[in-house]
N, C-alpha and C positions, 0 to 999 in steps of 0.2 A: 647511687643505688640505695634504696631504703633498707634499713636493717630488718624490717619485718614485712617483706613483700607478701602480698595476698593475691591469690588467684580465685576468681569466681568461676565455678564450673556450672554453667547453665544447663540443666538437665531437661530433656523433653521426652523423646521416645527412646530413652537409653537408661531405663531405671534398674540398673544392675551394678554390682561390684565386679563380677568376673568379666574378663575380656572387654574391659572398658578403658580405652586409651586416655580418656580425659583425666582419670585419677592418676595414672602413671606419669603423664606429662606434668600435671600440677604438683605432684610429690617431688619431682625433680626441680621445679622452678619456683617454689614458694615456701615460706615458713608457715603460712596459714592458708588453708583451703576452705572456700565457702561452697559446698555443694548446695545448689539452689534449685528449687522447683516452684514454678509460678502457676497458679490456677488462673489462666488467661480468660478474662470475661468474654472474649470473642468466641471461645469454644462453647459457650452456653447460651448463644442466641440462635436465630433461625438460619437454615441452610440458604445457599446463594440464590437458587432459582425459585424454589417453591415454599421457602420460609417454614420448612419442617423443623422440629427441634433438632439441634446439631449434635448434642451428646445425650444419649438416652440413659435411663436409670441403671441398666445392667452394666454398661461400659463405665459409667461413673463409679458404681460400687467397686468394680474391678480396679479402676484407677486409684481410688482411695485406699484400697487394700494394698496395692503395689507401692504407693507412696509410704504408707505406714511400714511396710516390710523393708523398704530401702532405708528408712530412718533407723529401724532397729539394727540393720546390718552395719550402717555407718557408726552407730553408737558403739558397736563391738570393736571398731577399729580406732576408737578414740576421737572420732569426728561426730558429726551430726548432719541432718538434712535441714537446711533453712527453707521454710515454706512461707510463701506470700500469696495473697490474692491481688492480682493486678497484671497489667501488660508487662511482659518481660523487659521491654526496653525502658519502661519507666521504673520498674523495680531495680534493674541493674544500675540505672543512673542514680537513684536514691542511695543504693548501697555504696557506690563509688564515692559519693559525696560524704556519706556518713562515716565510712571507714578511713578514708584518706591514705590508705596504704595499698590500694589495688593496683597491681602492675599489669595484669592481663585478665581478660574474660575469655574463657574457652567453651566451645560447644561443638556438638556433632552437627554436621551439615545435613539438611533435609532436602526434599525434592520438589514438593508442590508449592504453588504460588503463595498461599497464606503463610506457610512456614518460612519460605524464602523472604517474605516481606518482614517477618519478625527479625530474621538475621540481618537484613539491610538496616533496619532501624536500630538494632543493637550496635552494629558497626558505626553508624552515624553518631550515636551517643558516645561511644568509646573514643571516636576521633575528636569530638568536641572536648572531651575531658582528658585527652592525651593518655589514653589507656590502650595497650596493645590488644589485639584479638588473635586467638589461636583456634583454628578449626581442625576437626578430625572427620574421617569417614568411617562409620562403623556399623551400618545397618544391614549390610548385605553379606552374603556368603563369600563372593569374590569381591575384592577391593576394587573400587572404581579405577584406581591407577593401574591395576593389573589386567584390565581387559585387553584382549588382543586386537582392539580396534584403535587406531591412532587418535581418532576423535569420535565423540559420541554420535556425531551425525552419520558415522559409518556403521552404527549398530544395525544388525540385520532386522528386517521387518518380519521375519519368520522365526519363531521360537526355536525350531529344530536347528537352524543354521547357527543361532546364538549358542545353543547348548553344546553343539559339537565343537564349536570354536573354543569356548572356554574350557571344556573338558580336555581338549587336546593341547591347548597352548597356554593355559593359565594354571596357577596353583592356588589352593586355599591357604591363606596365611595361618601360622600357628595361633593358638589361643593365648592371650595375655594372662598371666597369673592373677589370682585374686589377691589384692593387697591385704596383708594382715594388720598393718598399722597405717593410718593416714595422719598427716599433720593436722592440728586442731583448728577449730574456728578461731577467728580473732577474739581476744577477750572482750566480754561484755556484749557480744552480738546475740540478740534474742532469736531463738530458732523459729518461733512462730507456731501457731496451732494449725493442725491439719483440719481443714473445714469439714463439715458434715454435708450430706446431700441437701439438707434444708438450707444451709448457708449458700448453696449454689442454685437455689430455687428449684430443686429436684425432689421428687418423692423417693423414699427408700423402696426398692423393688421387693415384691413378694417372691420368695423362692418357690419353685414348682418342683415337686418330687419326680416329675417325669423328665426333667432336664437331662440332656446328653452332655452338658458341661456344668456339673455341680462344683466346680473348682474355684479356688480363691486366687486373687491377684498376688503378684510379687515374685521376686527371684527365688525365694526358698521353695514356694509351691511349684514353680517351673522346674527347678532342678529335681524336686521329688517326683514330679510327673514323668520326667525323662527316666529316672531310675526305675520307676514302676513299669513303664511301657517297654523299656529295653531290658533291664537287668533282672527285675523281679518276676516278670510274667512272660518274657520273650515274645510279647505281642507284636513287636516290630518285625519278627521273622515271618509273619503272615499278613503284614499290612496291605500288600497289593491285592490279596484276596478279600480282605474285609473292608477296605476303605470306602466302598460304596454303600455301606450300611446306613441305617437310619435311626436305630434305637440303641442306646447304651453308651457308655463312656469309652470303651476300648476298641470300637470298630475303626478308629483312626487315632493319630497321635494326639490331636487336640492342642498342638503347640501354638496354633495361630494367635490366640489372644495374648499370650506372653510375648511372642515375637513382635506383635503390633506395638507394644509398649516398651520393647527392648528389655524385658525382664529375663529373657534368655537370648544368647547370641547364636545366630545361625552357624557360626564357625564352631562353637562348642558342640552343637548337635552333630555337625559333620564329623568332627574328630571323635566323638563318642560312637558314631556309626562305624567309623573305621576301626576303632578298638573292638567294638562288638563283632565286626566281621572277622577280625583276627582271632578273637577268643571264643566265639560261639559259632556263628554261621554267616556266610555271605550269600545272598540270593537276590532274586528280582525285587523282593519286598524291601530289603535293606537299601538297595539302590534307589527304589522308588521314593523313599523319604528325601533323598538328595535331589532327585528329579523334581519334586514339588518345591523344595527350597530354591531351585534354579528358576522355577516359574515366578516365584516371589521376587527374586533378583531381577528377572527380565522385565517385569512390570515397573520396577523402580527405574531401571535404565531407560525404558520407553518413556517414562514420565520426564526424565531429564531431556531426552531427545525432542519430544513433542511439546513439552510445556503445557500451556493452557488449552491446547487442542484436545487434551484428555477430558476436559470438562465441557467442551462446546457441543452443541446439538448435532453438528455435522461430523463430529468425531475426528479421528486421525486421517481419514480419507477425504474429508471435506465433502461428504456425500449427503445430498438432500433426500430426506425420507419424509413423506407427509404424515408425521405423527399426529394422532388425535389428542385433544384435551377433553377428557370426560371424567369429571370428578366422581360421579356416581360409580363408574367402572373402577376407577383407582381406589376408591374407598372400599369397594367389594373385595378387591385384590388384597389391600393391606390389612383388612380385618378378617380375612379368611372366610368370605361369604360369597365366593364366586359360583358355588354349586358344583364345582369340580373338586371332588374330595381330596385328591392327591395334592393339589395346589393349596387348598384350604388348610390341610393338616400342617403343611410346611410353614405357611404364613402364620398360623396360630402358634406353632412352636417358637417361631422367631419373636412374636409379640410377647409371649409369656415367659421366655427364657433368655432372649438375646442371642440365641444360637440357632444355626440351621446347618444341616449336613451339606457337603459340597454337591452331592447329587441333587438335593432339594434346591439349592441356589441356582443351579443350571436350569432346572425345570421351571421354577417360578419366574425367572428372568425371561426365558423363552416365551412363557405364557403371556407375560405383560407386553413384550415387544412384538411377538409374532401372532399370537392369537387375539390379543386385545388391541394391538396397534398403538399403544400408548407411548408417550415420550419416555425413552430409556432413563432420562435424568431423574424422573420422578421415582423410579425404582431404585436408582443409585443413592438418592438422597434419603429414601426410607431406610435402606440398608445402613447408610451412614449413621442415621439416628439410632437404630436398634442394635446393630451387631456389636457384641463384646469385642470381637477381633477386627473391628474396622481398621483397615490399612488403606490409606487413600489411593495409592497406586494400584493395589490388587483389586480393590472394589471397583474403581472406575474402569480399570483395564478389562476386568471380566464383563462388566456391563457393556462396554464398547464391543467386545467380542459377540456377546449375545445379540446386540442390535445389528450386527453385521457391518459395523463402521470402525472396527479396530484394525489391528495388524492382520494381514493375511486373511481377509474375510472370505467365508465360503457362502456363495449365493444359496438362498433358500434353505439355509441350515435352520431347522426348526424341530424342536422336540415334540414327539407325539405323547401327550399326557397319559393316555390310556396304556400305550405300549410300555412307557417308562414305569407306570404304576404296577403293571403286571410283571415287569422284569425285576423290580426292586422291592416291591411290597406284595408279593404274590398272593398271600392269604389275607391281606388287608389289615394286618396287625397294627401297622404304624398309623393308618388312617383312623381306625377305631380308638387308638390311644389319644389322638388329638381332636377328633370330631366325635365326641361321645354320643351325640344325638343320632349317629348312624350305627351305634353299638349293636343294635338288634339284627343288622344285616350280616349274614355269615359269609366267610370266604371272600373271594375276589369280586363278588357282586357289589361289594361296598364301593368299588371304584366307579360304578356306573348306575347309581340308584334310579336315574330317569328311565332306564331300560327295564326296570322291574314292573311286574303287574301291580295293579292297585291292591290286589289281595295280598301279595307278598310284602308290599310296603306297609300295609295296614298291620300285618302280622308282626313286622319288625318295629312297629310303633313310629313309623316315619310318614310324615305328610309333606310332600314336596310343595314348596311355596309357603309353607307354614312352619313346620319344625326344622326344615332345611331348605335352602334356596333351590330353585330350578337353575340350571346352568345359565350363566350370562352369555355364554357362547358355546357352540359345539363345532369342532372342526370335522370336515368330511372324512379326513383320513383316520379318525378315531374308530370309525365303524369297522375297519378291517380287523380290529382286535376284539370286537365284542364277542365273537364266537370262540375266541382262543383261550377263554378263561380256564385255568387248570382245576382239576378236581383232586381232592386229597392233599397230602402233604407236599410241600415244596420248599424252596429257599425262603427264609423269613427275612424280615427287615433288619435283623440284628447283625447281619454281615459276619457271622461266626463261621468257623470251620466245621467240617463234618456235614451232617445233613442240612445245615442251614447256611452253608457258605455261599458267596456270590457265584451264580452259575458260570461255568467256565466260559461260555460264549459271551459273557458280559464283563469279564474281568478287566478288559482294557477300555471300558466305556468312559473312564475318566478322561481319556485323551480324544475320544471320538468328537467331543464338543469342539475341539480345536482343529482336528485334522481331517475328519470324515467329510466326504462330499455327498454322503448319503442323505437323502431327504426323508429317511424313515428311522430316525433315532428314537 
């Protein structure tokens, strides 16, 4: 046994010190620890089916911020983050040869095929170089080994069955403490520079003051966000009422970008909720945060059960749907030029900020798959490119649902764009925010400009087909809601309590997408 054993901790979507098993295991098993992050060139090429850019500017900026934050946190423990540009399996092989003292390589297990392929190649390199591999599971609220299903093939195909089983038969493990000190890097090892966006052939994004997610990446920002949302503002106590909002930072937790990179642990969120419930209040809203974390878990476990079916055109059901290929329609959708203002506002918000509300995501996905009939994978890959919070299992799992080829599909589940717009942006505040060319149209009329008289359009400074597109499609069921436009004040898009809270009859709409058999969402 070497007198100076070294463990390489290969970090991927686990960019945190708190509740991170890798560091605890390495501290027990080595004199020197190499926390390693690789900027894998495969993450900066085209997507699998449609060659869209794989990592967009907003997620890259968030990632770079998260990597810098982790380096600072590690420096405070007496360690450092080693950063390299290159394929992890090649970087690990080079480090093993360079250092000569590496006894083990440790990493958290992932779910999807590209990540599993990296793990396979790292294991092959380690076997060739006679280095041990140690793996952990740390990305979900409930540990994979603690699920009440003896094998993953028995995972229920319905979320509710999964949720009830884990809530009644499993427990959430305690949070591992944050290490105050870590064993140092091996002497003489260069930590490496953190690349810029330009180094990775990306442009630095322009920040938009309208963004609902003006936050920075990293564990310290994630923990500060939780403190703000739970303890400083008590916003978590009204989460269930506000989560369908469209405008502002505090209508929802906004934890998802940090969860996607592992800057915050789902177990930490859970135990903070439990503390909050003991010390402040326990209600449907505090539970609903856990309910949403369980959805995230479920999609990961579905990803393990079904593997690459999650990415295939026929989905988990093996169901043939005659999807169209129409690049003009797809371009109109992704650029927010469909002529349907509620869709366009959401798509522009995504393009300009890297973020979109849960309500918006469900609507634009339904519009792409059900109103335009386009291949769901085009939408999934566009989201993969732009979303700051892209999580492969959650993104593809939600798109499969929307396309009706995921778990527990509901036949004819289709969102009515006009009804949704009137339910959640009753006065058109959100649409005018992101589609300023319609700013002269007052109230809810902004959702259906094609219904206005030429005089009204002229008065608003709108020329359909010129300053704003005519709709690429109109669904017959929309007309049922043309006459239902409200007059005067009503709930706004901000999802706040008081006169602008989510209307009571819509508070559970977040789950309608998954459970309702209604054809009139």
